[in-house]
DRENPA-3360 file (N, C-alpha, C; in nm, 2 decimals, always signed):
BEGIN
1 = MVLKRFFS = -5.40/-4.78/-0.49/-5.37/-4.92/-0.52/-5.45/-4.97/-0.64 ~ -5.58/-4.94/-0.65/-5.66/-4.98/-0.76/-5.61/-4.91/-0.89 ~ -5.58/-4.79/-0.88/-5.53/-4.71/-1.00/-5.40/-4.78/-1.05 ~ -5.31/-4.82/-0.96/-5.18/-4.88/-1.00/-5.21/-5.01/-1.07 ~ -5.30/-5.09/-1.01/-5.34/-5.22/-1.07/-5.40/-5.20/-1.21 ~ -5.49/-5.10/-1.22/-5.56/-5.07/-1.35/-5.45/-5.03/-1.45 ~ -5.35/-4.95/-1.41/-5.25/-4.90/-1.50/-5.17/-5.02/-1.55 ~ -5.13/-5.12/-1.46/-5.06/-5.24/-1.50/-5.13/-5.32/-1.60;
9 = IAVMVILF = -5.26/-5.34/-1.58/-5.35/-5.41/-1.67/-5.36/-5.35/-1.80 ~ -5.37/-5.21/-1.80/-5.38/-5.14/-1.93/-5.25/-5.15/-2.01 ~ -5.14/-5.15/-1.94/-5.01/-5.17/-2.01/-5.00/-5.30/-2.08 ~ -5.04/-5.41/-2.00/-5.04/-5.54/-2.05/-5.13/-5.56/-2.17 ~ -5.25/-5.50/-2.17/-5.34/-5.50/-2.28/-5.28/-5.43/-2.40 ~ -5.22/-5.32/-2.38/-5.16/-5.25/-2.50/-5.05/-5.34/-2.56 ~ -4.97/-5.40/-2.47/-4.87/-5.49/-2.53/-4.93/-5.61/-2.60 ~ -5.04/-5.66/-2.56/-5.10/-5.78/-2.62/-5.16/-5.74/-2.76;
17 = VSVVGCSS = -5.21/-5.62/-2.77/-5.27/-5.58/-2.90/-5.17/-5.50/-2.99 ~ -5.04/-5.50/-2.95/-4.95/-5.42/-3.03/-4.90/-5.49/-3.16 ~ -4.95/-5.61/-3.19/-4.91/-5.67/-3.31/-4.96/-5.59/-3.43 ~ -4.87/-5.55/-3.51/-4.90/-5.47/-3.63/-4.98/-5.55/-3.73 ~ -4.95/-5.67/-3.74/-5.02/-5.76/-3.83/-4.94/-5.88/-3.88 ~ -5.02/-5.97/-3.93/-4.95/-6.09/-3.99/-4.99/-6.09/-4.14 ~ -4.90/-6.14/-4.21/-4.92/-6.14/-4.36/-4.85/-6.26/-4.42 ~ -4.91/-6.31/-4.53/-4.84/-6.42/-4.60/-4.76/-6.36/-4.71;
25 = QETHDLND = -4.74/-6.23/-4.72/-4.66/-6.17/-4.82/-4.54/-6.10/-4.75 ~ -4.42/-6.12/-4.80/-4.31/-6.06/-4.74/-4.31/-5.90/-4.76 ~ -4.30/-5.83/-4.65/-4.31/-5.69/-4.65/-4.20/-5.62/-4.57 ~ -4.12/-5.70/-4.50/-4.01/-5.64/-4.42/-3.87/-5.68/-4.47 ~ -3.78/-5.59/-4.48/-3.65/-5.62/-4.53/-3.57/-5.68/-4.41 ~ -3.53/-5.80/-4.42/-3.46/-5.87/-4.32/-3.31/-5.83/-4.31 ~ -3.26/-5.76/-4.41/-3.12/-5.72/-4.41/-3.09/-5.62/-4.29 ~ -3.19/-5.54/-4.25/-3.18/-5.45/-4.14/-3.21/-5.51/-4.01;
33 = SKLIYEEA = -3.22/-5.64/-4.00/-3.26/-5.71/-3.88/-3.16/-5.81/-3.84 ~ -3.16/-5.84/-3.71/-3.07/-5.94/-3.65/-3.15/-6.07/-3.61 ~ -3.11/-6.18/-3.66/-3.17/-6.31/-3.62/-3.14/-6.33/-3.47 ~ -3.24/-6.34/-3.39/-3.22/-6.36/-3.24/-3.27/-6.50/-3.20 ~ -3.35/-6.57/-3.28/-3.40/-6.70/-3.24/-3.44/-6.77/-3.36 ~ -3.42/-6.90/-3.36/-3.46/-6.99/-3.47/-3.49/-7.13/-3.42 ~ -3.60/-7.18/-3.46/-3.64/-7.32/-3.42/-3.70/-7.39/-3.54 ~ -3.66/-7.51/-3.56/-3.71/-7.59/-3.68/-3.75/-7.73/-3.63;
41 = ISPNREYV = -3.86/-7.78/-3.68/-3.90/-7.92/-3.64/-3.95/-7.98/-3.77 ~ -3.96/-8.11/-3.76/-4.02/-8.19/-3.87/-4.12/-8.28/-3.80 ~ -4.25/-8.25/-3.83/-4.36/-8.33/-3.76/-4.37/-8.47/-3.81 ~ -4.31/-8.50/-3.93/-4.34/-8.64/-3.99/-4.21/-8.71/-4.02 ~ -4.09/-8.66/-3.99/-3.97/-8.73/-4.03/-3.96/-8.87/-3.99 ~ -4.00/-8.91/-3.87/-3.99/-9.05/-3.83/-4.11/-9.14/-3.89 ~ -4.20/-9.08/-3.96/-4.31/-9.16/-4.01/-4.31/-9.18/-4.16 ~ -4.22/-9.12/-4.24/-4.22/-9.13/-4.38/-4.10/-9.22/-4.43;
49 = ENEEDIVD = -4.12/-9.28/-4.54/-4.02/-9.37/-4.60/-3.92/-9.29/-4.69 ~ -3.98/-9.19/-4.77/-3.90/-9.12/-4.86/-3.85/-8.99/-4.81 ~ -3.73/-8.95/-4.83/-3.67/-8.83/-4.79/-3.75/-8.71/-4.84 ~ -3.80/-8.72/-4.96/-3.87/-8.60/-5.02/-4.01/-8.58/-4.96 ~ -4.06/-8.67/-4.88/-4.19/-8.65/-4.81/-4.17/-8.59/-4.68 ~ -4.05/-8.56/-4.63/-4.03/-8.50/-4.50/-4.07/-8.35/-4.51 ~ -4.15/-8.31/-4.41/-4.20/-8.18/-4.40/-4.12/-8.11/-4.29 ~ -4.08/-7.99/-4.31/-4.01/-7.91/-4.21/-4.09/-7.78/-4.18;
57 = YTIEIYQD = -4.09/-7.74/-4.06/-4.15/-7.61/-4.01/-4.04/-7.53/-3.95 ~ -4.02/-7.41/-3.99/-3.92/-7.32/-3.93/-3.98/-7.19/-3.88 ~ -3.93/-7.14/-3.77/-3.97/-7.01/-3.71/-3.84/-6.94/-3.69 ~ -3.83/-6.82/-3.75/-3.72/-6.73/-3.72/-3.77/-6.60/-3.66 ~ -3.70/-6.55/-3.56/-3.74/-6.43/-3.50/-3.63/-6.33/-3.51 ~ -3.66/-6.21/-3.57/-3.56/-6.11/-3.59/-3.60/-5.98/-3.51 ~ -3.50/-5.90/-3.49/-3.52/-5.77/-3.43/-3.45/-5.67/-3.51 ~ -3.52/-5.56/-3.54/-3.45/-5.46/-3.62/-3.39/-5.35/-3.54;
65 = NENNILVY = -3.33/-5.25/-3.60/-3.26/-5.14/-3.53/-3.34/-5.06/-3.44 ~ -3.47/-5.06/-3.46/-3.57/-4.99/-3.38/-3.63/-5.08/-3.27 ~ -3.58/-5.20/-3.26/-3.63/-5.30/-3.16/-3.76/-5.37/-3.20 ~ -3.81/-5.34/-3.31/-3.93/-5.41/-3.36/-3.90/-5.55/-3.38 ~ -4.00/-5.64/-3.36/-3.98/-5.78/-3.37/-4.05/-5.83/-3.50 ~ -3.99/-5.92/-3.57/-4.05/-5.99/-3.69/-4.04/-6.14/-3.67 ~ -4.16/-6.20/-3.67/-4.17/-6.35/-3.66/-4.19/-6.40/-3.80 ~ -4.10/-6.48/-3.85/-4.11/-6.53/-3.99/-4.11/-6.68/-3.99;
73 = STSNAEFF = -4.22/-6.73/-4.04/-4.24/-6.88/-4.04/-4.24/-6.93/-4.19 ~ -4.17/-7.05/-4.20/-4.17/-7.11/-4.34/-4.19/-7.26/-4.32 ~ -4.22/-7.32/-4.43/-4.23/-7.47/-4.44/-4.21/-7.51/-4.58 ~ -4.16/-7.63/-4.60/-4.14/-7.68/-4.74/-4.27/-7.75/-4.79 ~ -4.37/-7.75/-4.70/-4.50/-7.80/-4.75/-4.56/-7.72/-4.86 ~ -4.61/-7.79/-4.96/-4.66/-7.72/-5.08/-4.77/-7.62/-5.05 ~ -4.85/-7.64/-4.95/-4.97/-7.56/-4.93/-4.94/-7.44/-4.83 ~ -4.82/-7.43/-4.78/-4.79/-7.33/-4.68/-4.71/-7.21/-4.75;
81 = DPLQCEME = -4.77/-7.09/-4.74/-4.70/-6.97/-4.78/-4.63/-6.91/-4.66 ~ -4.50/-6.86/-4.68/-4.43/-6.80/-4.57/-4.52/-6.70/-4.50 ~ -4.51/-6.69/-4.37/-4.60/-6.60/-4.29/-4.51/-6.51/-4.21 ~ -4.54/-6.38/-4.20/-4.46/-6.30/-4.11/-4.55/-6.21/-4.03 ~ -4.51/-6.19/-3.90/-4.59/-6.10/-3.81/-4.49/-6.00/-3.76 ~ -4.53/-5.88/-3.76/-4.45/-5.77/-3.70/-4.51/-5.71/-3.58 ~ -4.43/-5.68/-3.48/-4.48/-5.61/-3.36/-4.38/-5.52/-3.30 ~ -4.43/-5.42/-3.24/-4.34/-5.32/-3.17/-4.29/-5.38/-3.04;
89 = WDEKMNES = -4.16/-5.35/-3.01/-4.10/-5.39/-2.89/-4.02/-5.27/-2.84 ~ -4.00/-5.25/-2.71/-3.94/-5.13/-2.66/-3.79/-5.15/-2.61 ~ -3.74/-5.27/-2.63/-3.60/-5.29/-2.58/-3.54/-5.41/-2.66 ~ -3.41/-5.43/-2.64/-3.34/-5.54/-2.71/-3.40/-5.67/-2.65 ~ -3.42/-5.77/-2.73/-3.47/-5.90/-2.69/-3.36/-6.00/-2.69 ~ -3.37/-6.09/-2.60/-3.27/-6.20/-2.59/-3.34/-6.33/-2.62 ~ -3.26/-6.43/-2.66/-3.32/-6.56/-2.69/-3.40/-6.62/-2.57 ~ -3.36/-6.59/-2.45/-3.43/-6.64/-2.33/-3.56/-6.57/-2.31;
97 = DIFIEWTT = -3.59/-6.47/-2.39/-3.72/-6.40/-2.38/-3.83/-6.46/-2.47 ~ -3.79/-6.57/-2.54/-3.88/-6.63/-2.64/-3.90/-6.78/-2.61 ~ -4.02/-6.82/-2.62/-4.06/-6.96/-2.59/-4.16/-7.01/-2.70 ~ -4.13/-7.12/-2.76/-4.22/-7.18/-2.86/-4.27/-7.31/-2.81 ~ -4.41/-7.32/-2.81/-4.47/-7.44/-2.77/-4.54/-7.50/-2.89 ~ -4.51/-7.62/-2.93/-4.57/-7.69/-3.04/-4.69/-7.78/-3.00 ~ -4.80/-7.77/-3.07/-4.91/-7.86/-3.04/-4.96/-7.92/-3.17 ~ -5.04/-8.03/-3.15/-5.10/-8.10/-3.26/-5.24/-8.03/-3.29;
105 = LMGSQTSN = -5.30/-8.07/-3.40/-5.44/-8.02/-3.43/-5.54/-8.06/-3.32 ~ -5.51/-8.17/-3.25/-5.60/-8.21/-3.14/-5.56/-8.15/-3.01 ~ -5.46/-8.06/-3.01/-5.43/-7.99/-2.89/-5.32/-8.06/-2.80 ~ -5.27/-8.17/-2.84/-5.17/-8.24/-2.76/-5.03/-8.18/-2.78 ~ -4.95/-8.19/-2.68/-4.81/-8.14/-2.68/-4.72/-8.26/-2.71 ~ -4.78/-8.37/-2.74/-4.70/-8.49/-2.78/-4.75/-8.53/-2.92 ~ -4.66/-8.55/-3.01/-4.69/-8.58/-3.15/-4.68/-8.73/-3.17 ~ -4.77/-8.78/-3.26/-4.76/-8.92/-3.30/-4.80/-8.93/-3.45;
113 = QDDQFALA = -4.79/-9.04/-3.50/-4.82/-9.06/-3.65/-4.95/-9.01/-3.69 ~ -5.05/-9.03/-3.60/-5.19/-8.99/-3.64/-5.23/-8.85/-3.60 ~ -5.14/-8.78/-3.52/-5.17/-8.65/-3.47/-5.04/-8.58/-3.45 ~ -4.99/-8.52/-3.56/-4.86/-8.46/-3.57/-4.87/-8.31/-3.54 ~ -4.75/-8.25/-3.50/-4.74/-8.11/-3.47/-4.78/-8.03/-3.59 ~ -4.87/-7.93/-3.56/-4.92/-7.84/-3.67/-4.93/-7.70/-3.63 ~ -4.92/-7.67/-3.50/-4.94/-7.54/-3.45/-4.82/-7.50/-3.36 ~ -4.79/-7.37/-3.37/-4.68/-7.32/-3.28/-4.74/-7.19/-3.21;
121 = NVSFLKDG = -4.72/-7.19/-3.08/-4.75/-7.07/-3.00/-4.62/-7.01/-2.96 ~ -4.59/-6.89/-3.02/-4.47/-6.82/-2.99/-4.50/-6.72/-2.88 ~ -4.43/-6.73/-2.77/-4.45/-6.64/-2.65/-4.33/-6.55/-2.63 ~ -4.36/-6.43/-2.60/-4.25/-6.33/-2.58/-4.27/-6.29/-2.43 ~ -4.15/-6.29/-2.36/-4.15/-6.27/-2.21/-4.08/-6.14/-2.18 ~ -4.13/-6.08/-2.07/-4.07/-5.97/-2.00/-4.07/-6.00/-1.86 ~ -3.95/-6.00/-1.79/-3.94/-6.03/-1.65/-4.01/-6.17/-1.62 ~ -4.00/-6.26/-1.71/-4.05/-6.40/-1.69/-4.20/-6.41/-1.71;
129 = QVVQEVKI = -4.27/-6.31/-1.76/-4.41/-6.31/-1.78/-4.44/-6.30/-1.93 ~ -4.54/-6.37/-1.98/-4.58/-6.36/-2.12/-4.65/-6.23/-2.14 ~ -4.60/-6.15/-2.23/-4.67/-6.02/-2.26/-4.72/-6.02/-2.41 ~ -4.67/-6.11/-2.49/-4.72/-6.11/-2.63/-4.71/-6.25/-2.68 ~ -4.81/-6.29/-2.76/-4.81/-6.42/-2.82/-4.84/-6.41/-2.97 ~ -4.78/-6.50/-3.05/-4.82/-6.51/-3.19/-4.85/-6.66/-3.21 ~ -4.96/-6.69/-3.27/-5.00/-6.83/-3.30/-4.98/-6.85/-3.45 ~ -4.92/-6.96/-3.48/-4.89/-7.00/-3.62/-4.95/-7.13/-3.65;
137 = NFVDQGIE = -5.03/-7.14/-3.75/-5.10/-7.27/-3.79/-5.03/-7.31/-3.93 ~ -4.95/-7.41/-3.92/-4.88/-7.46/-4.04/-4.97/-7.54/-4.14 ~ -5.09/-7.58/-4.10/-5.17/-7.66/-4.19/-5.30/-7.59/-4.23 ~ -5.33/-7.47/-4.18/-5.45/-7.41/-4.21/-5.48/-7.39/-4.36 ~ -5.37/-7.35/-4.43/-5.39/-7.33/-4.58/-5.42/-7.46/-4.65 ~ -5.36/-7.57/-4.60/-5.39/-7.70/-4.66/-5.54/-7.74/-4.63 ~ -5.59/-7.71/-4.51/-5.72/-7.74/-4.47/-5.82/-7.66/-4.56 ~ -5.79/-7.54/-4.58/-5.87/-7.45/-4.67/-5.88/-7.51/-4.81;
145 = IIKEIIR = -5.77/-7.56/-4.86/-5.77/-7.62/-5.00/-5.86/-7.74/-5.00 ~ -5.85/-7.82/-4.90/-5.93/-7.95/-4.89/-6.08/-7.91/-4.88 ~ -6.11/-7.81/-4.81/-6.25/-7.76/-4.79/-6.30/-7.71/-4.93 ~ -6.22/-7.65/-5.01/-6.26/-7.60/-5.14/-6.29/-7.71/-5.24 ~ -6.20/-7.82/-5.23/-6.21/-7.93/-5.31/-6.34/-8.01/-5.28 ~ -6.38/-8.02/-5.16/-6.50/-8.09/-5.11/-6.62/-8.02/-5.16 ~ -6.62/-7.89/-5.16/-6.74/-7.82/-5.20/-6.78/-7.84/-5.34;
% end
């Protein structure tokens, strides 16, 4: 029984660390992949007066012919470079196997004018259990720019 439990935990750990890597440079050819999930939000749409000030965040999830998963995030914000994460997966994934939870910088799941959505936690499920997560920070690059200016 202990060995079986250890094996289950070991498999879960392997799945958690199977992310090949995240990069802000495009390295994967999306032509060989199928879009299986897409979600887009605007954290500030209801708080701005000018259409050109609206910020959009988009997360697209693709699966290639070898079942590998590619998480691709984009934003029209000037300080955000597209980000992609690749990970190995051993079977076809369905839209129902993906869950995205948006949070603010203060950790709230409710956005308001002073604390808007900035983070996305993308969860991948198998048999209803989270086995892989990718965290995306849509404002981190902007924060780094501000820190450099202040120095």
